[in-house]
C-alpha positions, 0 to 999 in steps of 0.5 A: 413122311415121318422117316423123311423128316427124321432123315432131314433132322439127322442130316442137319445134326450131322452137318452141325456136328461137322462144322463144330468139329472143324471150327478150330481148323477154320479160324485163325489161331494165334501164333506162339513165339518161341521163348527167348533164351537167356543169351538173348534176354537183353537187346544187342546193338553193334556199334561200327565206326570208321576208326578209334584213332580220332577223338570223335570216334573215341567219344562215340564209343564212350557215349555208346558204352554209357548209354548201354549201361543206362538202357541195360543193353549189350553192345560191341564196338568195332572199327577197321584197323 
């Protein structure tokens, strides 16, 4: 009877130790995001317009450049020829 109780207690301790050891695998871990390189430290916004011939699109380009300076972002302005 005494050896049976000892076997049950040791079995329970073994199960508890296994659960405690595997707990890290069972719980979801926070994902680490990769560090941003210096090249991508500022946001980048491409400005694509229908052309720069018309006064409207020239104003759009100028406004985007001014806003980029104010908001500290990188932009490029592209248009077909």
